HTML snippet that shows the backbone in 3Dmol.js (N, CA, C, O; Angstrom):
<script src="https://3Dmol.org/build/3Dmol-min.js"></script>
<div id="view" style="width:600px;height:400px;position:relative"></div>
<script>
const pdb = `
ATOM      1  N   MET A   1     -32.118 142.745 172.438  1.00  0.00           N
ATOM      2  CA  MET A   1     -33.405 142.323 172.300  1.00  0.00           C
ATOM      3  C   MET A   1     -34.253 143.599 171.973  1.00  0.00           C
ATOM      4  O   MET A   1     -34.177 144.585 172.706  1.00  0.00           O
ATOM      5  N   PRO A   2     -35.041 143.578 170.897  1.00  0.00           N
ATOM      6  CA  PRO A   2     -35.836 144.763 170.545  1.00  0.00           C
ATOM      7  C   PRO A   2     -36.872 145.058 171.654  1.00  0.00           C
ATOM      8  O   PRO A   2     -37.395 144.134 172.277  1.00  0.00           O
ATOM      9  N   GLU A   3     -37.150 146.299 171.882  1.00  0.00           N
ATOM     10  CA  GLU A   3     -38.103 146.727 172.967  1.00  0.00           C
ATOM     11  C   GLU A   3     -39.510 146.402 172.583  1.00  0.00           C
ATOM     12  O   GLU A   3     -40.308 146.105 173.473  1.00  0.00           O
ATOM     13  N   HIS A   4     -39.880 146.432 171.333  1.00  0.00           N
ATOM     14  CA  HIS A   4     -41.321 146.168 171.029  1.00  0.00           C
ATOM     15  C   HIS A   4     -41.688 144.729 170.877  1.00  0.00           C
ATOM     16  O   HIS A   4     -42.841 144.447 170.550  1.00  0.00           O
ATOM     17  N   VAL A   5     -40.763 143.757 171.098  1.00  0.00           N
ATOM     18  CA  VAL A   5     -41.045 142.285 171.011  1.00  0.00           C
ATOM     19  C   VAL A   5     -41.102 141.768 172.420  1.00  0.00           C
ATOM     20  O   VAL A   5     -40.199 141.985 173.228  1.00  0.00           O
ATOM     21  N   SER A   6     -42.201 141.069 172.697  1.00  0.00           N
ATOM     22  CA  SER A   6     -42.328 140.495 174.083  1.00  0.00           C
ATOM     23  C   SER A   6     -41.561 139.217 174.231  1.00  0.00           C
ATOM     24  O   SER A   6     -41.156 138.597 173.247  1.00  0.00           O
ATOM     25  N   ILE A   7     -41.359 138.819 175.488  1.00  0.00           N
ATOM     26  CA  ILE A   7     -40.654 137.611 175.748  1.00  0.00           C
ATOM     27  C   ILE A   7     -41.373 136.364 175.161  1.00  0.00           C
ATOM     28  O   ILE A   7     -40.727 135.424 174.696  1.00  0.00           O
ATOM     29  N   LEU A   8     -42.719 136.387 175.197  1.00  0.00           N
ATOM     30  CA  LEU A   8     -43.543 135.233 174.682  1.00  0.00           C
ATOM     31  C   LEU A   8     -43.311 135.127 173.172  1.00  0.00           C
ATOM     32  O   LEU A   8     -43.254 134.015 172.647  1.00  0.00           O
ATOM     33  N   GLN A   9     -43.178 136.227 172.472  1.00  0.00           N
ATOM     34  CA  GLN A   9     -42.960 136.183 171.038  1.00  0.00           C
ATOM     35  C   GLN A   9     -41.552 135.589 170.757  1.00  0.00           C
ATOM     36  O   GLN A   9     -41.407 134.791 169.830  1.00  0.00           O
ATOM     37  N   LEU A  10     -40.576 135.944 171.498  1.00  0.00           N
ATOM     38  CA  LEU A  10     -39.268 135.407 171.355  1.00  0.00           C
ATOM     39  C   LEU A  10     -39.272 133.936 171.642  1.00  0.00           C
ATOM     40  O   LEU A  10     -38.671 133.162 170.896  1.00  0.00           O
ATOM     41  N   MET A  11     -39.938 133.517 172.714  1.00  0.00           N
ATOM     42  CA  MET A  11     -39.977 132.082 173.063  1.00  0.00           C
ATOM     43  C   MET A  11     -40.741 131.351 171.945  1.00  0.00           C
ATOM     44  O   MET A  11     -40.372 130.225 171.610  1.00  0.00           O
ATOM     45  N   GLY A  12     -41.786 131.945 171.357  1.00  0.00           N
ATOM     46  CA  GLY A  12     -42.468 131.255 170.306  1.00  0.00           C
ATOM     47  C   GLY A  12     -41.642 131.001 169.092  1.00  0.00           C
ATOM     48  O   GLY A  12     -41.711 129.915 168.518  1.00  0.00           O
ATOM     49  N   VAL A  13     -40.829 132.000 168.661  1.00  0.00           N
ATOM     50  CA  VAL A  13     -39.822 131.822 167.656  1.00  0.00           C
ATOM     51  C   VAL A  13     -38.881 130.781 167.926  1.00  0.00           C
ATOM     52  O   VAL A  13     -38.562 129.979 167.048  1.00  0.00           O
ATOM     53  N   ALA A  14     -38.382 130.741 169.171  1.00  0.00           N
ATOM     54  CA  ALA A  14     -37.455 129.703 169.552  1.00  0.00           C
ATOM     55  C   ALA A  14     -37.997 128.341 169.480  1.00  0.00           C
ATOM     56  O   ALA A  14     -37.356 127.420 168.975  1.00  0.00           O
ATOM     57  N   VAL A  15     -39.242 128.196 170.008  1.00  0.00           N
ATOM     58  CA  VAL A  15     -39.871 126.866 169.961  1.00  0.00           C
ATOM     59  C   VAL A  15     -40.110 126.432 168.524  1.00  0.00           C
ATOM     60  O   VAL A  15     -39.852 125.275 168.189  1.00  0.00           O
ATOM     61  N   LEU A  16     -40.605 127.343 167.643  1.00  0.00           N
ATOM     62  CA  LEU A  16     -40.842 126.991 166.282  1.00  0.00           C
ATOM     63  C   LEU A  16     -39.534 126.566 165.594  1.00  0.00           C
ATOM     64  O   LEU A  16     -39.534 125.642 164.780  1.00  0.00           O
ATOM     65  N   ALA A  17     -38.454 127.220 165.913  1.00  0.00           N
ATOM     66  CA  ALA A  17     -37.147 126.855 165.336  1.00  0.00           C
ATOM     67  C   ALA A  17     -36.723 125.483 165.760  1.00  0.00           C
ATOM     68  O   ALA A  17     -36.259 124.691 164.939  1.00  0.00           O
ATOM     69  N   VAL A  18     -36.875 125.183 167.040  1.00  0.00           N
ATOM     70  CA  VAL A  18     -36.486 123.866 167.609  1.00  0.00           C
ATOM     71  C   VAL A  18     -37.367 122.752 166.975  1.00  0.00           C
ATOM     72  O   VAL A  18     -36.880 121.671 166.643  1.00  0.00           O
ATOM     73  N   ALA A  19     -38.725 123.066 166.815  1.00  0.00           N
ATOM     74  CA  ALA A  19     -39.690 122.164 166.263  1.00  0.00           C
ATOM     75  C   ALA A  19     -39.302 121.837 164.792  1.00  0.00           C
ATOM     76  O   ALA A  19     -39.411 120.700 164.334  1.00  0.00           O
ATOM     77  N   THR A  20     -38.844 122.897 164.082  1.00  0.00           N
ATOM     78  CA  THR A  20     -38.458 122.759 162.681  1.00  0.00           C
ATOM     79  C   THR A  20     -37.208 121.826 162.556  1.00  0.00           C
ATOM     80  O   THR A  20     -37.132 120.939 161.705  1.00  0.00           O
ATOM     81  N   VAL A  21     -36.290 122.087 163.426  1.00  0.00           N
ATOM     82  CA  VAL A  21     -35.010 121.272 163.367  1.00  0.00           C
ATOM     83  C   VAL A  21     -35.376 119.809 163.645  1.00  0.00           C
ATOM     84  O   VAL A  21     -34.924 118.921 162.923  1.00  0.00           O
ATOM     85  N   ILE A  22     -36.160 119.549 164.645  1.00  0.00           N
ATOM     86  CA  ILE A  22     -36.541 118.208 164.995  1.00  0.00           C
ATOM     87  C   ILE A  22     -37.305 117.522 163.902  1.00  0.00           C
ATOM     88  O   ILE A  22     -37.078 116.343 163.627  1.00  0.00           O
ATOM     89  N   TRP A  23     -38.242 118.265 163.250  1.00  0.00           N
ATOM     90  CA  TRP A  23     -38.952 117.747 162.121  1.00  0.00           C
ATOM     91  C   TRP A  23     -38.071 117.390 160.907  1.00  0.00           C
ATOM     92  O   TRP A  23     -38.255 116.345 160.283  1.00  0.00           O
ATOM     93  N   VAL A  24     -37.150 118.242 160.597  1.00  0.00           N
ATOM     94  CA  VAL A  24     -36.164 118.003 159.476  1.00  0.00           C
ATOM     95  C   VAL A  24     -35.277 116.815 159.762  1.00  0.00           C
ATOM     96  O   VAL A  24     -34.989 116.035 158.854  1.00  0.00           O
ATOM     97  N   VAL A  25     -34.821 116.647 161.030  1.00  0.00           N
ATOM     98  CA  VAL A  25     -33.987 115.486 161.387  1.00  0.00           C
ATOM     99  C   VAL A  25     -34.849 114.238 161.293  1.00  0.00           C
ATOM    100  O   VAL A  25     -34.383 113.239 160.744  1.00  0.00           O
ATOM    101  N   GLY A  26     -36.062 114.235 161.789  1.00  0.00           N
ATOM    102  CA  GLY A  26     -36.896 113.041 161.755  1.00  0.00           C
ATOM    103  C   GLY A  26     -37.225 112.678 160.291  1.00  0.00           C
ATOM    104  O   GLY A  26     -37.161 111.509 159.911  1.00  0.00           O
ATOM    105  N   LEU A  27     -37.569 113.661 159.497  1.00  0.00           N
ATOM    106  CA  LEU A  27     -37.906 113.415 158.056  1.00  0.00           C
ATOM    107  C   LEU A  27     -36.709 112.763 157.331  1.00  0.00           C
ATOM    108  O   LEU A  27     -36.860 111.794 156.587  1.00  0.00           O
ATOM    109  N   SER A  28     -35.521 113.331 157.577  1.00  0.00           N
ATOM    110  CA  SER A  28     -34.363 112.734 156.908  1.00  0.00           C
ATOM    111  C   SER A  28     -34.081 111.311 157.351  1.00  0.00           C
ATOM    112  O   SER A  28     -33.701 110.472 156.534  1.00  0.00           O
ATOM    113  N   ARG A  29     -34.261 111.028 158.639  1.00  0.00           N
ATOM    114  CA  ARG A  29     -34.061 109.630 159.060  1.00  0.00           C
ATOM    115  C   ARG A  29     -35.091 108.731 158.461  1.00  0.00           C
ATOM    116  O   ARG A  29     -34.757 107.614 158.065  1.00  0.00           O
ATOM    117  N   LEU A  30     -36.369 109.164 158.366  1.00  0.00           N
ATOM    118  CA  LEU A  30     -37.416 108.393 157.779  1.00  0.00           C
ATOM    119  C   LEU A  30     -37.110 108.052 156.335  1.00  0.00           C
ATOM    120  O   LEU A  30     -37.240 106.906 155.904  1.00  0.00           O
ATOM    121  N   LEU A  31     -36.680 109.125 155.558  1.00  0.00           N
ATOM    122  CA  LEU A  31     -36.394 108.906 154.089  1.00  0.00           C
ATOM    123  C   LEU A  31     -35.185 107.978 153.965  1.00  0.00           C
ATOM    124  O   LEU A  31     -35.183 107.092 153.112  1.00  0.00           O
ATOM    125  N   ARG A  32     -34.200 108.156 154.766  1.00  0.00           N
ATOM    126  CA  ARG A  32     -33.028 107.282 154.655  1.00  0.00           C
ATOM    127  C   ARG A  32     -33.395 105.835 154.976  1.00  0.00           C
ATOM    128  O   ARG A  32     -32.948 104.924 154.278  1.00  0.00           O
ATOM    129  N   ARG A  33     -34.173 105.611 155.982  1.00  0.00           N
ATOM    130  CA  ARG A  33     -34.637 104.248 156.271  1.00  0.00           C
ATOM    131  C   ARG A  33     -35.466 103.662 155.138  1.00  0.00           C
ATOM    132  O   ARG A  33     -35.316 102.480 154.828  1.00  0.00           O
ATOM    133  N   ALA A  34     -36.345 104.458 154.500  1.00  0.00           N
ATOM    134  CA  ALA A  34     -37.171 103.972 153.503  1.00  0.00           C
ATOM    135  C   ALA A  34     -36.288 103.630 152.231  1.00  0.00           C
ATOM    136  O   ALA A  34     -36.563 102.663 151.521  1.00  0.00           O
ATOM    137  N   ARG A  35     -35.244 104.444 151.984  1.00  0.00           N
ATOM    138  CA  ARG A  35     -34.387 104.147 150.850  1.00  0.00           C
ATOM    139  C   ARG A  35     -33.610 102.884 151.041  1.00  0.00           C
ATOM    140  O   ARG A  35     -33.438 102.083 150.122  1.00  0.00           O
ATOM    141  N   THR A  36     -33.111 102.708 152.332  1.00  0.00           N
ATOM    142  CA  THR A  36     -32.366 101.430 152.553  1.00  0.00           C
ATOM    143  C   THR A  36     -33.270 100.223 152.485  1.00  0.00           C
ATOM    144  O   THR A  36     -32.851  99.196 151.951  1.00  0.00           O
ATOM    145  N   GLU A  37     -34.511 100.287 153.006  1.00  0.00           N
ATOM    146  CA  GLU A  37     -35.422  99.082 152.893  1.00  0.00           C
ATOM    147  C   GLU A  37     -35.793  98.841 151.442  1.00  0.00           C
ATOM    148  O   GLU A  37     -35.911  97.688 151.028  1.00  0.00           O
ATOM    149  N   ALA A  38     -35.983  99.912 150.642  1.00  0.00           N
ATOM    150  CA  ALA A  38     -36.268  99.712 149.249  1.00  0.00           C
ATOM    151  C   ALA A  38     -35.146  99.036 148.521  1.00  0.00           C
ATOM    152  O   ALA A  38     -35.406  98.209 147.647  1.00  0.00           O
ATOM    153  N   ALA A  39     -33.904  99.345 148.838  1.00  0.00           N
ATOM    154  CA  ALA A  39     -32.740  98.725 148.196  1.00  0.00           C
ATOM    155  C   ALA A  39     -32.717  97.255 148.649  1.00  0.00           C
ATOM    156  O   ALA A  39     -32.474  96.398 147.799  1.00  0.00           O
ATOM    157  N   VAL A  40     -32.945  96.909 149.889  1.00  0.00           N
ATOM    158  CA  VAL A  40     -32.976  95.520 150.298  1.00  0.00           C
ATOM    159  C   VAL A  40     -34.093  94.762 149.682  1.00  0.00           C
ATOM    160  O   VAL A  40     -33.896  93.599 149.328  1.00  0.00           O
ATOM    161  N   ARG A  41     -35.308  95.354 149.520  1.00  0.00           N
ATOM    162  CA  ARG A  41     -36.406  94.691 148.823  1.00  0.00           C
ATOM    163  C   ARG A  41     -36.106  94.527 147.357  1.00  0.00           C
ATOM    164  O   ARG A  41     -36.499  93.517 146.774  1.00  0.00           O
ATOM    165  N   HIS A  42     -35.453  95.439 146.750  1.00  0.00           N
ATOM    166  CA  HIS A  42     -35.150  95.400 145.366  1.00  0.00           C
ATOM    167  C   HIS A  42     -34.213  94.176 145.080  1.00  0.00           C
ATOM    168  O   HIS A  42     -34.387  93.488 144.074  1.00  0.00           O
ATOM    169  N   HIS A  43     -33.220  93.920 145.978  1.00  0.00           N
ATOM    170  CA  HIS A  43     -32.308  92.889 145.702  1.00  0.00           C
ATOM    171  C   HIS A  43     -32.780  91.460 146.094  1.00  0.00           C
ATOM    172  O   HIS A  43     -32.443  90.475 145.437  1.00  0.00           O
ATOM    173  N   GLY A  44     -33.544  91.393 147.153  1.00  0.00           N
ATOM    174  CA  GLY A  44     -33.832  90.070 147.680  1.00  0.00           C
ATOM    175  C   GLY A  44     -35.185  89.537 147.687  1.00  0.00           C
ATOM    176  O   GLY A  44     -35.354  88.361 148.010  1.00  0.00           O
ATOM    177  N   ARG A  45     -36.218  90.315 147.347  1.00  0.00           N
ATOM    178  CA  ARG A  45     -37.614  89.807 147.492  1.00  0.00           C
ATOM    179  C   ARG A  45     -38.240  89.915 146.152  1.00  0.00           C
ATOM    180  O   ARG A  45     -37.793  90.640 145.263  1.00  0.00           O
ATOM    181  N   VAL A  46     -39.379  89.104 146.032  1.00  0.00           N
ATOM    182  CA  VAL A  46     -40.214  89.206 144.895  1.00  0.00           C
ATOM    183  C   VAL A  46     -41.384  90.118 145.292  1.00  0.00           C
ATOM    184  O   VAL A  46     -41.595  90.441 146.461  1.00  0.00           O
ATOM    185  N   LEU A  47     -42.135  90.516 144.249  1.00  0.00           N
ATOM    186  CA  LEU A  47     -43.249  91.466 144.454  1.00  0.00           C
ATOM    187  C   LEU A  47     -44.389  90.657 145.187  1.00  0.00           C
ATOM    188  O   LEU A  47     -44.615  89.472 144.939  1.00  0.00           O
ATOM    189  N   ARG A  48     -45.034  91.347 146.041  1.00  0.00           N
ATOM    190  CA  ARG A  48     -46.126  90.665 146.763  1.00  0.00           C
ATOM    191  C   ARG A  48     -47.387  90.543 145.901  1.00  0.00           C
ATOM    192  O   ARG A  48     -48.247  89.697 146.146  1.00  0.00           O
ATOM    193  N   ALA A  49     -47.469  91.397 144.901  1.00  0.00           N
ATOM    194  CA  ALA A  49     -48.641  91.341 144.056  1.00  0.00           C
ATOM    195  C   ALA A  49     -48.663  90.114 143.151  1.00  0.00           C
ATOM    196  O   ALA A  49     -49.728  89.681 142.710  1.00  0.00           O
ATOM    197  N   ILE A  50     -47.524  89.574 142.886  1.00  0.00           N
ATOM    198  CA  ILE A  50     -47.441  88.377 141.989  1.00  0.00           C
ATOM    199  C   ILE A  50     -47.645  87.138 142.851  1.00  0.00           C
ATOM    200  O   ILE A  50     -46.934  86.993 143.846  1.00  0.00           O
ATOM    201  N   PRO A  51     -48.559  86.249 142.536  1.00  0.00           N
ATOM    202  CA  PRO A  51     -48.740  85.031 143.346  1.00  0.00           C
ATOM    203  C   PRO A  51     -47.522  84.128 143.197  1.00  0.00           C
ATOM    204  O   PRO A  51     -46.817  84.164 142.188  1.00  0.00           O
ATOM    205  N   ARG A  52     -47.297  83.329 144.217  1.00  0.00           N
ATOM    206  CA  ARG A  52     -46.190  82.405 144.217  1.00  0.00           C
ATOM    207  C   ARG A  52     -46.361  81.377 143.114  1.00  0.00           C
ATOM    208  O   ARG A  52     -47.463  80.910 142.829  1.00  0.00           O
ATOM    209  N   GLN A  53     -45.243  81.044 142.510  1.00  0.00           N
ATOM    210  CA  GLN A  53     -45.236  80.079 141.446  1.00  0.00           C
ATOM    211  C   GLN A  53     -45.182  78.708 142.034  1.00  0.00           C
ATOM    212  O   GLN A  53     -44.600  78.507 143.101  1.00  0.00           O
ATOM    213  N   ARG A  54     -45.775  77.762 141.363  1.00  0.00           N
ATOM    214  CA  ARG A  54     -45.692  76.340 141.833  1.00  0.00           C
ATOM    215  C   ARG A  54     -44.240  75.827 141.480  1.00  0.00           C
ATOM    216  O   ARG A  54     -43.699  76.122 140.414  1.00  0.00           O
ATOM    217  N   ARG A  55     -43.678  75.083 142.394  1.00  0.00           N
ATOM    218  CA  ARG A  55     -42.382  74.469 142.188  1.00  0.00           C
ATOM    219  C   ARG A  55     -42.422  73.374 141.089  1.00  0.00           C
ATOM    220  O   ARG A  55     -41.489  73.235 140.298  1.00  0.00           O
ATOM    221  N   SER A  56     -43.442  72.669 141.071  1.00  0.00           N
ATOM    222  CA  SER A  56     -43.547  71.502 140.081  1.00  0.00           C
ATOM    223  C   SER A  56     -44.697  71.763 139.205  1.00  0.00           C
ATOM    224  O   SER A  56     -45.771  72.152 139.664  1.00  0.00           O
ATOM    225  N   GLY A  57     -44.496  71.558 137.946  1.00  0.00           N
ATOM    226  CA  GLY A  57     -45.576  71.729 136.960  1.00  0.00           C
ATOM    227  C   GLY A  57     -46.435  70.547 136.874  1.00  0.00           C
ATOM    228  O   GLY A  57     -46.228  69.579 137.606  1.00  0.00           O
ATOM    229  N   PRO A  58     -47.414  70.572 135.995  1.00  0.00           N
ATOM    230  CA  PRO A  58     -48.267  69.374 135.819  1.00  0.00           C
ATOM    231  C   PRO A  58     -47.481  68.209 135.228  1.00  0.00           C
ATOM    232  O   PRO A  58     -46.387  68.394 134.693  1.00  0.00           O
ATOM    233  N   ALA A  59     -48.033  67.036 135.326  1.00  0.00           N
ATOM    234  CA  ALA A  59     -47.324  65.813 134.774  1.00  0.00           C
ATOM    235  C   ALA A  59     -47.134  65.991 133.328  1.00  0.00           C
ATOM    236  O   ALA A  59     -48.031  66.476 132.638  1.00  0.00           O
ATOM    237  N   ALA A  60     -46.033  65.628 132.850  1.00  0.00           N
ATOM    238  CA  ALA A  60     -45.727  65.671 131.390  1.00  0.00           C
ATOM    239  C   ALA A  60     -46.477  64.615 130.676  1.00  0.00           C
ATOM    240  O   ALA A  60     -46.538  63.461 131.101  1.00  0.00           O
ATOM    241  N   GLU A  61     -47.074  65.037 129.538  1.00  0.00           N
ATOM    242  CA  GLU A  61     -47.778  64.084 128.772  1.00  0.00           C
ATOM    243  C   GLU A  61     -46.915  63.603 127.557  1.00  0.00           C
ATOM    244  O   GLU A  61     -46.283  64.443 126.916  1.00  0.00           O
ATOM    245  N   THR A  62     -46.873  62.391 127.250  1.00  0.00           N
ATOM    246  CA  THR A  62     -46.133  61.895 126.171  1.00  0.00           C
ATOM    247  C   THR A  62     -46.993  61.003 125.306  1.00  0.00           C
ATOM    248  O   THR A  62     -47.883  60.304 125.790  1.00  0.00           O
ATOM    249  N   VAL A  63     -46.716  61.041 124.032  1.00  0.00           N
ATOM    250  CA  VAL A  63     -47.478  60.165 123.088  1.00  0.00           C
ATOM    251  C   VAL A  63     -46.458  59.492 122.213  1.00  0.00           C
ATOM    252  O   VAL A  63     -45.569  60.132 121.653  1.00  0.00           O
ATOM    253  N   GLU A  64     -46.595  58.226 122.108  1.00  0.00           N
ATOM    254  CA  GLU A  64     -45.689  57.421 121.260  1.00  0.00           C
ATOM    255  C   GLU A  64     -46.127  57.623 119.829  1.00  0.00           C
ATOM    256  O   GLU A  64     -47.308  57.501 119.503  1.00  0.00           O
ATOM    257  N   LEU A  65     -45.147  57.940 118.957  1.00  0.00           N
ATOM    258  CA  LEU A  65     -45.392  58.099 117.554  1.00  0.00           C
ATOM    259  C   LEU A  65     -45.117  56.864 116.779  1.00  0.00           C
ATOM    260  O   LEU A  65     -44.190  56.121 117.102  1.00  0.00           O
ATOM    261  N   THR A  66     -45.901  56.618 115.757  1.00  0.00           N
ATOM    262  CA  THR A  66     -45.623  55.495 114.904  1.00  0.00           C
ATOM    263  C   THR A  66     -44.499  55.833 113.950  1.00  0.00           C
ATOM    264  O   THR A  66     -44.243  57.020 113.747  1.00  0.00           O
ATOM    265  N   PRO A  67     -43.812  54.884 113.351  1.00  0.00           N
ATOM    266  CA  PRO A  67     -42.733  55.251 112.380  1.00  0.00           C
ATOM    267  C   PRO A  67     -43.144  56.144 111.286  1.00  0.00           C
ATOM    268  O   PRO A  67     -42.339  56.975 110.867  1.00  0.00           O
ATOM    269  N   GLU A  68     -44.424  56.041 110.741  1.00  0.00           N
ATOM    270  CA  GLU A  68     -44.894  56.882 109.750  1.00  0.00           C
ATOM    271  C   GLU A  68     -45.037  58.311 110.264  1.00  0.00           C
ATOM    272  O   GLU A  68     -44.706  59.258 109.550  1.00  0.00           O
ATOM    273  N   GLU A  69     -45.527  58.478 111.494  1.00  0.00           N
ATOM    274  CA  GLU A  69     -45.640  59.804 112.059  1.00  0.00           C
ATOM    275  C   GLU A  69     -44.251  60.475 112.315  1.00  0.00           C
ATOM    276  O   GLU A  69     -44.062  61.679 112.146  1.00  0.00           O
ATOM    277  N   ARG A  70     -43.364  59.656 112.708  1.00  0.00           N
ATOM    278  CA  ARG A  70     -41.954  60.214 112.921  1.00  0.00           C
ATOM    279  C   ARG A  70     -41.371  60.705 111.631  1.00  0.00           C
ATOM    280  O   ARG A  70     -40.766  61.772 111.538  1.00  0.00           O
ATOM    281  N   ALA A  71     -41.584  59.864 110.627  1.00  0.00           N
ATOM    282  CA  ALA A  71     -41.079  60.264 109.234  1.00  0.00           C
ATOM    283  C   ALA A  71     -41.763  61.549 108.759  1.00  0.00           C
ATOM    284  O   ALA A  71     -41.113  62.433 108.200  1.00  0.00           O
ATOM    285  N   ALA A  72     -43.041  61.646 108.979  1.00  0.00           N
ATOM    286  CA  ALA A  72     -43.779  62.904 108.555  1.00  0.00           C
ATOM    287  C   ALA A  72     -43.269  64.061 109.374  1.00  0.00           C
ATOM    288  O   ALA A  72     -43.064  65.149 108.837  1.00  0.00           O
ATOM    289  N   PHE A  73     -43.058  63.861 110.659  1.00  0.00           N
ATOM    290  CA  PHE A  73     -42.550  65.025 111.474  1.00  0.00           C
ATOM    291  C   PHE A  73     -41.152  65.457 111.037  1.00  0.00           C
ATOM    292  O   PHE A  73     -40.850  66.649 110.966  1.00  0.00           O
ATOM    293  N   ALA A  74     -40.274  64.432 110.736  1.00  0.00           N
ATOM    294  CA  ALA A  74     -38.902  64.776 110.295  1.00  0.00           C
ATOM    295  C   ALA A  74     -39.022  65.511 108.968  1.00  0.00           C
ATOM    296  O   ALA A  74     -38.270  66.459 108.737  1.00  0.00           O
ATOM    297  N   GLY A  75     -39.934  65.115 108.087  1.00  0.00           N
ATOM    298  CA  GLY A  75     -40.103  65.836 106.827  1.00  0.00           C
ATOM    299  C   GLY A  75     -40.513  67.285 107.010  1.00  0.00           C
ATOM    300  O   GLY A  75     -40.015  68.174 106.320  1.00  0.00           O
ATOM    301  N   LEU A  76     -41.421  67.516 107.943  1.00  0.00           N
ATOM    302  CA  LEU A  76     -41.841  68.894 108.304  1.00  0.00           C
ATOM    303  C   LEU A  76     -40.667  69.691 108.862  1.00  0.00           C
ATOM    304  O   LEU A  76     -40.501  70.866 108.534  1.00  0.00           O
ATOM    305  N   VAL A  77     -39.866  69.065 109.690  1.00  0.00           N
ATOM    306  CA  VAL A  77     -38.748  69.833 110.274  1.00  0.00           C
ATOM    307  C   VAL A  77     -37.758  70.207 109.140  1.00  0.00           C
ATOM    308  O   VAL A  77     -37.233  71.319 109.089  1.00  0.00           O
ATOM    309  N   ARG A  78     -37.534  69.253 108.258  1.00  0.00           N
ATOM    310  CA  ARG A  78     -36.554  69.574 107.135  1.00  0.00           C
ATOM    311  C   ARG A  78     -37.179  70.677 106.202  1.00  0.00           C
ATOM    312  O   ARG A  78     -36.459  71.524 105.672  1.00  0.00           O
ATOM    313  N   GLN A  79     -38.460  70.642 106.028  1.00  0.00           N
ATOM    314  CA  GLN A  79     -39.139  71.606 105.167  1.00  0.00           C
ATOM    315  C   GLN A  79     -38.997  73.008 105.806  1.00  0.00           C
ATOM    316  O   GLN A  79     -38.661  73.971 105.117  1.00  0.00           O
ATOM    317  N   PHE A  80     -39.255  73.115 107.123  1.00  0.00           N
ATOM    318  CA  PHE A  80     -39.157  74.452 107.742  1.00  0.00           C
ATOM    319  C   PHE A  80     -37.711  74.909 107.849  1.00  0.00           C
ATOM    320  O   PHE A  80     -37.431  76.099 107.706  1.00  0.00           O
ATOM    321  N   SER A  81     -36.782  73.980 108.099  1.00  0.00           N
ATOM    322  CA  SER A  81     -35.410  74.376 108.219  1.00  0.00           C
ATOM    323  C   SER A  81     -34.818  74.776 106.897  1.00  0.00           C
ATOM    324  O   SER A  81     -33.928  75.625 106.881  1.00  0.00           O
ATOM    325  N   ASP A  82     -35.270  74.197 105.736  1.00  0.00           N
ATOM    326  CA  ASP A  82     -34.808  74.656 104.414  1.00  0.00           C
ATOM    327  C   ASP A  82     -35.284  76.029 104.016  1.00  0.00           C
ATOM    328  O   ASP A  82     -34.603  76.749 103.286  1.00  0.00           O
ATOM    329  N   SER A  83     -36.526  76.411 104.527  1.00  0.00           N
ATOM    330  CA  SER A  83     -37.071  77.697 104.156  1.00  0.00           C
ATOM    331  C   SER A  83     -36.459  78.822 104.972  1.00  0.00           C
ATOM    332  O   SER A  83     -36.676  79.985 104.634  1.00  0.00           O
ATOM    333  N   ARG A  84     -35.732  78.549 105.990  1.00  0.00           N
ATOM    334  CA  ARG A  84     -35.150  79.576 106.856  1.00  0.00           C
ATOM    335  C   ARG A  84     -33.871  80.071 106.162  1.00  0.00           C
ATOM    336  O   ARG A  84     -33.122  79.258 105.621  1.00  0.00           O
ATOM    337  N   PRO A  85     -33.612  81.356 106.166  1.00  0.00           N
ATOM    338  CA  PRO A  85     -32.345  81.924 105.598  1.00  0.00           C
ATOM    339  C   PRO A  85     -31.117  81.532 106.356  1.00  0.00           C
ATOM    340  O   PRO A  85     -30.012  81.933 105.992  1.00  0.00           O
TER     341      PRO A  85
END
`;
const viewer = $3Dmol.createViewer("view");
viewer.addModel(pdb, "pdb");
viewer.setStyle({}, {cartoon: {color: "spectrum"}});
viewer.zoomTo();
viewer.render();
</script>
């Protein structure tokens, strides 16, 4: 032990060293826990910022077509399918 260093200074260094070790251990545990929770959230949960989707949509609307309208629609479908490469 050096003669010009007091006991209080040596104890202060020891206390700071122990506090540093405790802080590093606590920080590593905190980061490990956060990483594990993030992995669980990534695999199993949806984002909280996105509102929940409805399970059922609105009632489907249907319109009965006349034979002329069906023929016109079929003609449009043929026209569009012929113009595609």
